C-alpha positions in Angstrom: -36.2 -23.2 -18.7 -34.9 -22.5 -15.2 -32.5 -25.4 -15.5 -31.3 -24.2 -18.9 -30.5 -20.8 -17.4 -28.6 -22.4 -14.5 -26.7 -24.7 -16.8 -25.8 -21.8 -19.1 -24.6 -19.7 -16.0 -22.5 -22.7 -14.8 -20.9 -22.8 -18.3 -20.2 -19.1 -18.5 -19.0 -18.5 -15.0 -17.5 -21.9 -14.4 -15.5 -22.0 -11.2 -17.1 -18.6 -10.1 -20.6 -19.8 -10.6 -21.4 -20.3 -6.9 -20.2 -16.7 -6.2 -22.4 -15.3 -8.9 -25.4 -17.5 -7.9 -25.1 -16.2 -4.3 -25.1 -12.6 -5.5 -28.1 -13.3 -7.8 -30.0 -14.9 -4.9 -29.3 -11.9 -2.6 -30.3 -9.4 -5.2 -33.4 -11.4 -6.1 -34.5 -11.5 -2.4 -33.9 -7.8 -1.9 -35.9 -6.9 -5.0 -38.7 -9.6 -5.0 -37.4 -11.1 -8.2 -36.7 -14.7 -9.1 -33.1 -15.8 -8.8 -33.1 -17.3 -12.3 -34.3 -14.0 -13.7 -31.5 -12.1 -12.1 -29.1 -14.8 -13.2 -30.4 -14.5 -16.8 -29.6 -10.8 -16.7 -26.1 -11.5 -15.4 -25.6 -14.0 -18.2 -26.6 -11.4 -20.8 -24.2 -8.9 -19.3 -21.4 -11.5 -19.3 -22.1 -12.4 -22.9 -22.0 -8.7 -24.0 -19.2 -7.4 -21.8 -17.3 -10.5 -20.5 -17.8 -12.8 -17.5 -14.9 -11.1 -15.7 -17.0 -8.0 -15.3 -19.8 -9.9 -13.7 -17.5 -12.0 -11.5 -15.5 -8.9 -10.4 -18.5 -6.7 -9.5 -20.0 -7.6 -6.1 -22.8 -5.0 -6.4 -25.4 -6.6 -8.7 -27.6 -3.5 -8.6 -24.7 -1.3 -9.8 -23.8 -3.8 -12.5 -27.4 -3.9 -13.8 -27.7 -0.1 -13.7 -24.4 0.3 -15.5 -25.4 -2.1 -18.2 -28.7 -0.3 -18.6 -26.9 3.0 -19.0 -24.4 1.4 -21.4 -27.2 0.2 -23.6 -28.9 3.6 -23.6 -25.8 5.4 -24.8 -24.7 2.7 -27.2 
């Protein structure tokens, strides 16, 4: 399953995958989560709101919080 998530992220983020992966790793380390779990959340956000949003936002915590708020008021 981890490999599937990584492959899907590579497909969605293409040339920017390494940037998104690095951000996911950093956030995962800061929050004691697995990188692939964070990456999976970022994939979900990209599928709902576009990969450009995920690629353009360097603050993963803010991005996840914004998405959670967006889902609450939707």
